[in-house]
MARDRENZA-669505 format. One record per residue: y, x, z of N, C-alpha, C, O in turn; residue in three letters. Coordinates in steps of 0.02 Angstrom, whole numbers. Each point is the difference from the previous one (the first is absolute). Layout:
// MARDRENZA-669505
{nufi {Y,X,Z},{Y,X,Z},{Y,X,Z},{Y,X,Z},"ALA"};
...
END
This chain:
// MARDRENZA-669505
{nufi {5352,-5818,-383},{-35,-62,10},{0,-38,-65},{48,1,-38},"UNK"};
{nufi {-103,-35,25},{-5,-44,-58},{-44,-59,19},{-55,10,26},"UNK"};
{nufi {78,-70,-39},{-39,-59,15},{-48,-12,-58},{18,7,-58},"UNK"};
{nufi {-80,-24,75},{-53,-17,-47},{-13,54,-54},{9,-13,-59},"UNK"};
{nufi {-31,73,82},{-20,51,-49},{-63,-22,-36},{-34,-47,22},"UNK"};
{nufi {17,81,-76},{-59,-18,-39},{-64,14,40},{-6,52,32},"UNK"};
{nufi {-41,-100,-35},{-64,5,36},{-58,-11,-47},{7,-34,-51},"UNK"};
{nufi {-64,64,67},{-62,-16,-35},{-22,-70,22},{25,-24,51},"UNK"};
{nufi {-71,-9,-87},{-24,-66,22},{-30,-1,70},{0,-52,33},"UNK"};
{nufi {-27,109,-10},{-30,3,67},{53,10,55},{-18,4,59},"UNK"};
{nufi {82,1,-78},{54,8,49},{21,72,12},{50,11,34},"UNK"};
{nufi {-86,36,-61},{18,71,8},{61,15,-43},{3,-22,-58},"UNK"};
{nufi {46,59,84},{59,18,-41},{-20,43,-60},{-42,44,6},"UNK"};
{nufi {74,-56,-63},{-11,43,-59},{36,66,14},{60,0,14},"UNK"};
{nufi {-96,56,-17},{32,64,18},{47,27,-54},{-6,-17,-59},"UNK"};
{nufi {52,58,81},{43,38,-45},{-37,62,-24},{-53,17,27},"UNK"};
{nufi {80,17,-77},{-27,64,-20},{3,47,60},{50,3,35},"UNK"};
{nufi {-103,34,-23},{-6,49,56},{1,-32,69},{8,36,50},"UNK"};
{nufi {-16,-101,-45},{-3,-33,65},{-72,0,25},{-46,-17,-38},"UNK"};
{nufi {38,35,101},{-66,-1,32},{4,-45,61},{41,12,44},"UNK"};
{nufi {-84,-62,-40},{-2,-43,59},{-39,36,55},{-54,25,-12},"UNK"};
{nufi {83,-24,71},{-28,34,58},{-42,-47,41},{-55,17,21},"UNK"};
{nufi {81,-77,-9},{-35,-47,44},{22,-71,-13},{51,-13,-33},"UNK"};
{nufi {-90,-33,59},{20,-71,3},{-16,-25,70},{-47,23,32},"UNK"};
{nufi {87,-70,-10},{-10,-28,67},{10,-76,-3},{55,-24,-14},"UNK"};
{nufi {-109,-13,26},{5,-73,1},{17,-23,71},{-1,40,47},"UNK"};
{nufi {16,-103,-40},{14,-29,66},{66,22,30},{7,5,61},"UNK"};
{nufi {43,7,-104},{66,16,27},{47,-59,-13},{-10,-39,-47},"UNK"};
{nufi {59,33,89},{52,-50,-10},{62,39,-23},{16,52,28},"UNK"};
{nufi {17,-78,-79},{57,35,-29},{62,-45,5},{-1,-58,-19},"UNK"};
{nufi {54,87,46},{63,-36,7},{53,39,-39},{6,61,9},"UNK"};
{nufi {31,-95,-52},{52,32,-39},{58,-49,-8},{-10,-60,-3},"UNK"};
{nufi {70,87,-1},{58,-44,-9},{31,10,-69},{-18,46,-37},"UNK"};
{nufi {66,-88,22},{40,3,-61},{-40,-4,-65},{17,32,-49},"UNK"};
{nufi {-71,-72,50},{-36,-14,-62},{43,-47,-41},{21,-52,25},"UNK"};
{nufi {-6,69,-88},{43,-43,-40},{-24,-73,-3},{-58,-13,-17},"UNK"};
{nufi {102,-33,34},{-15,-71,-1},{-40,-25,59},{-14,-60,5},"UNK"};
{nufi {-6,105,41},{-42,-20,57},{31,21,66},{3,-40,47},"UNK"};
{nufi {21,101,-42},{25,27,63},{-54,38,36},{-36,40,-30},"UNK"};
{nufi {29,-53,95},{-51,34,41},{-66,-38,-6},{-2,-61,1},"UNK"};
{nufi {-52,99,-7},{-66,-31,-6},{-52,40,39},{8,59,12},"UNK"};
{nufi {-62,-93,6},{-55,29,39},{-65,-26,-30},{-9,-60,-9},"UNK"};
{nufi {-38,106,-5},{-64,-20,-28},{-53,53,16},{16,56,19},"UNK"};
{nufi {-79,-75,-27},{-56,46,13},{-30,23,-65},{5,-33,-51},"UNK"};
{nufi {-38,92,54},{-32,25,-60},{-24,71,9},{-21,21,54},"UNK"};
{nufi {23,18,-109},{-25,68,-3},{57,46,-21},{40,-17,-43},"UNK"};
{nufi {-38,76,74},{49,51,-20},{-37,59,-31},{-50,23,27},"UNK"};
{nufi {76,1,-83},{-28,58,-35},{51,57,8},{60,-11,-6},"UNK"};
{nufi {-86,70,19},{43,59,7},{-22,52,-51},{-59,16,-5},"UNK"};
{nufi {107,9,-33},{-14,51,-51},{46,60,11},{40,0,48},"UNK"};
{nufi {-45,49,-91},{44,57,5},{71,-16,-24},{45,42,6},"UNK"};
{nufi {-34,-101,-33},{66,-19,-25},{30,-58,39},{61,-3,9},"UNK"};
{nufi {-102,-44,14},{26,-62,28},{-48,-35,47},{-59,19,5},"UNK"};
{nufi {85,-71,29},{-40,-48,37},{7,-65,-38},{55,-18,-21},"UNK"};
{nufi {-109,-19,14},{3,-65,-32},{-35,-50,46},{-59,7,16},"UNK"};
{nufi {95,-58,4},{-29,-54,39},{-20,-55,-49},{41,-20,-42},"UNK"};
{nufi {-103,-4,47},{-24,-55,-42},{-18,-58,46},{-44,7,43},"UNK"};
{nufi {76,-64,-53},{-10,-58,43},{-69,-31,-12},{-24,-4,-56},"UNK"};
{nufi {-9,-16,111},{-65,-33,-5},{7,-69,-31},{-39,-19,-43},"UNK"};
{nufi {89,-18,66},{13,-67,-27},{74,-2,-19},{42,-18,42},"UNK"};
{nufi {-25,37,-103},{70,5,-21},{37,-66,7},{-24,-53,-20},"UNK"};
{nufi {84,58,49},{44,-58,6},{67,17,-32},{18,-28,-52},"UNK"};
{nufi {19,75,83},{66,19,-25},{-3,56,-51},{43,5,-43},"UNK"};
{nufi {-94,37,48},{-10,55,-46},{-74,19,1},{-36,-17,47},"UNK"};
{nufi {14,52,-99},{-70,21,-4},{-9,69,30},{-48,12,36},"UNK"};
{nufi {95,34,-52},{-5,68,24},{70,30,9},{48,-25,-30},"UNK"};
{nufi {-44,77,70},{64,33,14},{-13,75,-2},{-42,26,36},"UNK"};
{nufi {79,9,-78},{-9,71,-15},{55,40,34},{59,-14,-8},"UNK"};
{nufi {-79,65,48},{49,42,35},{-10,73,-17},{-47,31,26},"UNK"};
{nufi {88,-1,-70},{-6,71,-15},{11,42,63},{47,-13,38},"UNK"};
{nufi {-90,62,-27},{6,41,60},{66,38,3},{27,11,54},"UNK"};
{nufi {0,9,-112},{65,34,-1},{57,-45,23},{52,25,21},"UNK"};
{nufi {-62,-91,-23},{53,-47,17},{-7,-28,71},{42,-39,22},"UNK"};
{nufi {-95,58,14},{-11,-23,69},{39,45,47},{1,61,-8},"UNK"};
{nufi {31,-92,58},{37,39,50},{-4,-34,68},{-21,-58,5},"UNK"};
{nufi {41,95,46},{4,-27,68},{-66,-31,24},{0,-49,37},"UNK"};
{nufi {-57,78,-60},{-65,-28,19},{-16,17,72},{13,55,24},"UNK"};
{nufi {-43,-104,11},{-18,7,71},{-69,-31,11},{-16,-52,-29},"UNK"};
{nufi {-23,84,71},{-64,-27,22},{9,-24,72},{24,37,42},"UNK"};
{nufi {-44,-100,-29},{8,-28,67},{-67,-25,25},{-40,-29,-38},"UNK"};
{nufi {27,40,103},{-60,-25,33},{21,-43,60},{-3,23,57},"UNK"};
{nufi {24,-85,-69},{22,-42,55},{-59,-20,45},{-57,-2,-21},"UNK"};
{nufi {73,-12,83},{-52,-17,49},{-32,-67,-16},{-62,-6,3},"UNK"};
{nufi {101,-45,-20},{-26,-67,-9},{-6,-23,-72},{-19,-57,-13},"UNK"};
{nufi {33,99,-35},{-4,-18,-70},{-39,54,-37},{-19,50,29},"UNK"};
{nufi {7,-61,-93},{-39,48,-39},{43,60,-23},{61,-5,-6},"UNK"};
{nufi {-96,60,-6},{33,60,-26},{34,-16,-66},{-24,-43,-38},"UNK"};
{nufi {79,77,24},{36,-14,-63},{40,60,-23},{18,44,39},"UNK"};
{nufi {-5,-43,-104},{46,48,-31},{57,-40,-29},{-10,-50,-34},"UNK"};
{nufi {71,72,48},{59,-34,-28},{44,52,-33},{-6,60,12},"UNK"};
{nufi {51,-83,-54},{45,46,-33},{44,-36,-50},{4,-61,-2},"UNK"};
{nufi {29,102,-39},{44,-25,-53},{-26,25,-66},{-30,54,-4},"UNK"};
{nufi {41,-93,-49},{-18,22,-67},{55,-21,-48},{22,-58,-1},"UNK"};
{nufi {2,107,-38},{51,-14,-50},{-32,-30,-62},{-58,15,-15},"UNK"};
{nufi {94,-57,-20},{-28,-30,-61},{-1,49,-58},{39,47,-3},"UNK"};
{nufi {-85,-60,-43},{-1,37,-63},{50,-37,-46},{-11,-58,-17},"UNK"};
{nufi {64,92,0},{54,-31,-40},{-11,17,-73},{-4,59,-18},"UNK"};
{nufi {0,-109,-25},{-6,13,-72},{58,43,-26},{55,-4,27},"UNK"};
{nufi {-68,44,-77},{50,46,-27},{65,-33,-19},{54,29,9},"UNK"};
{nufi {-56,-89,-35},{60,-34,-24},{34,-43,53},{46,-39,-16},"UNK"};
{nufi {-67,44,79},{28,-42,54},{43,43,47},{-7,61,2},"UNK"};
{nufi {51,-94,35},{42,33,49},{-36,2,67},{-22,-52,25},"UNK"};
{nufi {16,111,6},{-34,9,64},{31,-43,55},{-35,-22,45},"UNK"};
{nufi {100,10,-48},{35,-39,51},{-24,-73,3},{12,-34,50},"UNK"};
{nufi {-44,10,-103},{-24,-69,-1},{-66,-9,38},{-22,-57,9},"UNK"};
{nufi {-9,111,12},{-65,-2,33},{6,26,71},{33,50,12},"UNK"};
{nufi {-64,-85,35},{4,22,70},{-68,25,24},{-52,-16,-28},"UNK"};
{nufi {55,56,81},{-59,29,30},{-39,-53,38},{29,-43,33},"UNK"};
{nufi {-95,46,-37},{-44,-47,34},{-25,31,66},{-10,60,4},"UNK"};
{nufi {0,-102,46},{-37,22,59},{-71,-27,-7},{-10,-55,-25},"UNK"};
{nufi {-39,95,48},{-69,-22,-4},{-36,17,65},{21,42,39},"UNK"};
{nufi {-76,-78,-28},{-43,13,58},{-72,-13,-22},{-14,-52,-31},"UNK"};
{nufi {-30,98,48},{-72,-7,-13},{-33,-6,68},{1,48,39},"UNK"};
{nufi {-31,-105,-25},{-33,-12,64},{-76,5,-10},{-28,-34,-43},"UNK"};
{nufi {-5,75,83},{-72,11,-5},{-36,-51,43},{-12,12,59},"UNK"};
{nufi {-5,-69,-88},{-28,-57,36},{-76,7,13},{-24,-23,52},"UNK"};
{nufi {-13,54,-97},{-73,4,5},{-23,72,11},{-11,36,-49},"UNK"};
{nufi {4,-16,111},{-26,67,14},{55,51,10},{59,-16,-2},"UNK"};
{nufi {-81,78,12},{46,55,14},{37,24,-62},{-8,-27,-55},"UNK"};
{nufi {48,79,66},{39,28,-56},{-1,76,2},{45,33,-27},"UNK"};
{nufi {-95,-4,60},{-5,72,9},{-13,40,-63},{9,61,-1},"UNK"};
{nufi {-30,-93,-53},{-9,33,-64},{62,-9,-43},{24,48,-30},"UNK"};
{nufi {2,-109,26},{57,-16,-42},{63,38,20},{32,31,-42},"UNK"};
{nufi {-15,-33,105},{65,26,24},{8,75,-14},{52,19,-28},"UNK"};
{nufi {-100,24,46},{11,71,-15},{4,15,-74},{41,42,-21},"UNK"};
{nufi {-82,-75,-20},{4,12,-72},{67,-24,-28},{29,34,-43},"UNK"};
{nufi {-4,-90,66},{65,-25,-22},{55,50,16},{40,17,-44},"UNK"};
{nufi {-36,5,106},{53,46,20},{-8,69,-33},{51,31,-16},"UNK"};
{nufi {-112,-8,4},{-10,63,-36},{23,-6,-72},{31,46,-26},"UNK"};
{nufi {-46,-102,-7},{22,-10,-69},{76,-4,-5},{30,30,-44},"UNK"};
{nufi {2,-66,90},{73,-6,-1},{30,70,9},{47,18,-37},"UNK"};
{nufi {-72,21,84},{27,68,12},{-11,44,-61},{44,38,-19},"UNK"};
{nufi {-102,-43,-12},{-16,41,-58},{44,-18,-60},{23,44,-36},"UNK"};
{nufi {-11,-109,26},{44,-23,-54},{71,27,10},{31,22,-47},"UNK"};
{nufi {-7,-26,108},{68,24,13},{6,76,-8},{49,25,-26},"UNK"};
{nufi {-101,11,48},{-1,73,-8},{1,19,-74},{37,44,-21},"UNK"};
{nufi {-79,-78,-18},{-3,13,-73},{67,-16,-33},{22,36,-45},"UNK"};
{nufi {10,-89,67},{65,-19,-29},{53,53,16},{39,18,-44},"UNK"};
{nufi {-38,6,106},{49,52,19},{-12,65,-38},{48,32,-22},"UNK"};
{nufi {-111,-13,13},{-16,62,-36},{17,-4,-74},{18,50,-30},"UNK"};
{nufi {-23,-110,2},{14,-7,-72},{74,-7,-14},{22,9,-57},"UNK"};
{nufi {18,-25,108},{71,-8,-10},{20,-65,-33},{56,-6,-25},"UNK"};
{nufi {-102,-42,22},{13,-65,-31},{46,-42,45},{-5,5,61},"UNK"};
{nufi {48,-44,-91},{45,-44,38},{-40,-49,43},{-55,-20,-20},"UNK"};
{nufi {80,0,79},{-37,-44,46},{-26,-65,-30},{-55,-21,16},"UNK"};
{nufi {93,-12,-60},{-22,-64,-27},{-18,8,-74},{15,-43,-41},"UNK"};
{nufi {-47,98,25},{-21,12,-69},{-62,-41,-16},{-16,-48,36},"UNK"};
{nufi {-18,65,-88},{-60,-35,-23},{-53,1,55},{-20,53,22},"UNK"};
{nufi {-4,-112,0},{-51,-3,53},{-65,35,-19},{-39,19,44},"UNK"};
{nufi {27,-10,-108},{-63,31,-22},{0,76,12},{-51,32,-13},"UNK"};
{nufi {106,-4,36},{2,71,18},{-48,15,57},{-19,58,9},"UNK"};
{nufi {0,-108,29},{-45,10,56},{-71,17,-21},{-42,16,42},"UNK"};
{nufi {27,-19,-106},{-68,12,-25},{-25,71,15},{-60,12,-5},"UNK"};
{nufi {104,33,24},{-20,69,14},{-31,9,70},{-18,56,18},"UNK"};
{nufi {13,-109,20},{-25,3,69},{-73,23,2},{-41,-25,-39},"UNK"};
{nufi {23,73,83},{-69,25,4},{-47,-48,37},{-19,12,58},"UNK"};
{nufi {0,-66,-91},{-40,-53,31},{-71,24,16},{-26,-16,54},"UNK"};
{nufi {-5,54,-99},{-69,23,11},{-8,37,66},{-48,-11,37},"UNK"};
{nufi {95,54,-21},{-2,39,62},{5,-46,61},{-35,10,49},"UNK"};
{nufi {79,-61,-53},{8,-46,56},{-64,-40,13},{-20,-9,57},"UNK"};
{nufi {-11,-15,-111},{-60,-41,7},{-57,41,29},{-38,-25,41},"UNK"};
{nufi {31,88,-63},{-54,42,26},{5,11,75},{-51,10,33},"UNK"};
{nufi {112,-10,-7},{10,13,71},{18,-62,40},{23,5,57},"UNK"};
{nufi {-33,-64,-85},{19,-62,34},{-48,-15,57},{-61,9,-6},"UNK"};
{nufi {89,-32,61},{-40,-25,56},{-14,-73,-14},{46,-38,-15},"UNK"};
{nufi {-107,17,22},{-18,-70,-12},{-14,-33,67},{-48,18,35},"UNK"};
{nufi {89,-65,-17},{-6,-38,62},{-53,-54,-10},{7,-42,-45},"UNK"};
{nufi {-60,41,85},{-53,-51,-9},{24,-72,13},{-34,-47,-22},"UNK"};
{nufi {90,38,56},{27,-67,12},{50,-22,-52},{28,-54,4},"UNK"};
{nufi {-17,96,-54},{49,-14,-52},{-36,-19,-64},{-39,40,-26},"UNK"};
{nufi {50,-101,-1},{-35,-22,-61},{30,28,-65},{-15,-26,-54},"UNK"};
{nufi {56,78,59},{29,31,-60},{-55,29,-44},{-46,31,25},"UNK"};
{nufi {53,-40,-91},{-46,30,-49},{35,58,-32},{53,-8,-30},"UNK"};
{nufi {-81,68,36},{27,59,-32},{-34,8,-68},{-61,-5,-5},"UNK"};
{nufi {101,16,-47},{-26,8,-67},{-16,73,-14},{46,40,-11},"UNK"};
{nufi {-111,-23,10},{-20,68,-18},{-3,6,-76},{2,55,-28},"UNK"};
{nufi {-8,-112,-5},{0,-5,-72},{44,-59,-17},{2,-49,37},"UNK"};
{nufi {34,52,-93},{45,-54,-17},{-39,-65,-11},{-51,1,-36},"UNK"};
{nufi {73,-57,65},{-39,-61,5},{-5,-44,-62},{-38,-49,1},"UNK"};
{nufi {74,62,-55},{-2,-46,-56},{-35,29,-61},{11,57,-18},"UNK"};
{nufi {-54,-97,-13},{-33,24,-61},{48,3,-59},{-13,34,-49},"UNK"};
{nufi {69,-70,54},{49,-1,-54},{51,56,8},{59,-10,-14},"UNK"};
{nufi {-80,69,38},{46,53,17},{41,27,-58},{51,32,11},"UNK"};
{nufi {-71,-45,-73},{40,22,-56},{62,-43,-10},{45,20,-37},"UNK"};
{nufi {-40,-77,70},{58,-43,-4},{50,24,53},{-10,-12,59},"UNK"};
{nufi {63,45,-81},{49,29,47},{71,-20,-21},{15,-4,-59},"UNK"};
{nufi {27,-9,109},{70,-14,-13},{38,65,-4},{-19,49,31},"UNK"};
{nufi {74,-49,-69},{39,61,-9},{67,-1,37},{29,53,11},"UNK"};
{nufi {-4,-112,8},{64,-2,35},{5,-63,42},{-42,-45,-5},"UNK"};
{nufi {94,42,46},{12,-59,41},{37,-53,-40},{2,-58,19},"UNK"};
{nufi {28,77,-74},{38,-47,-41},{-47,-48,-33},{-56,19,-19},"UNK"};
{nufi {76,-82,11},{-43,-50,-32},{-9,19,-73},{46,24,-34},"UNK"};
{nufi {-107,-36,10},{-16,18,-69},{-14,-65,-38},{-28,-47,28},"UNK"};
{nufi {47,45,-92},{-13,-61,-39},{-74,-14,-5},{-41,46,-7},"UNK"};
{nufi {23,-110,9},{-71,-19,-2},{-27,1,-70},{-58,-15,-11},"UNK"};
END
């Protein structure tokens, strides 16, 4: 997890090297706890899903602008379809700890993505397929569980998109082509870089 990752002026997250955005979904409500200096917060906006991470971008930023969740660091994810409330995905996400910091100083966040506007029949299967694929690739490579989040870049996204079911009631946008004209601008790590 990283609070306020780098974004383009249009709100799209700046991609890492070898990162491919799979989809975006507007009209979601995002709940997360343990934001430094804030605690638990709830806001609406857009979630972006890539082969490396999920990034929530707030529509009207108050406590934070965006929240970055590496797929390798997500755990205990659950999809719920309550009778009287909207469908949601909840789970835990470990923080991205800078190299010179002690892991014990950072705690795991709980998050919830609530699908307020329309269905989630496109988002949910792609999300769970990506998580499974990232974990499979990590196990096959023998990389430590909390290694570099960018190891997820090996995920076979093209194959998933070609076979994706598109729910007509789901306002999710699937990216068949990468959405930014500034595609040559790529980040190389999660660590902050001097400006």
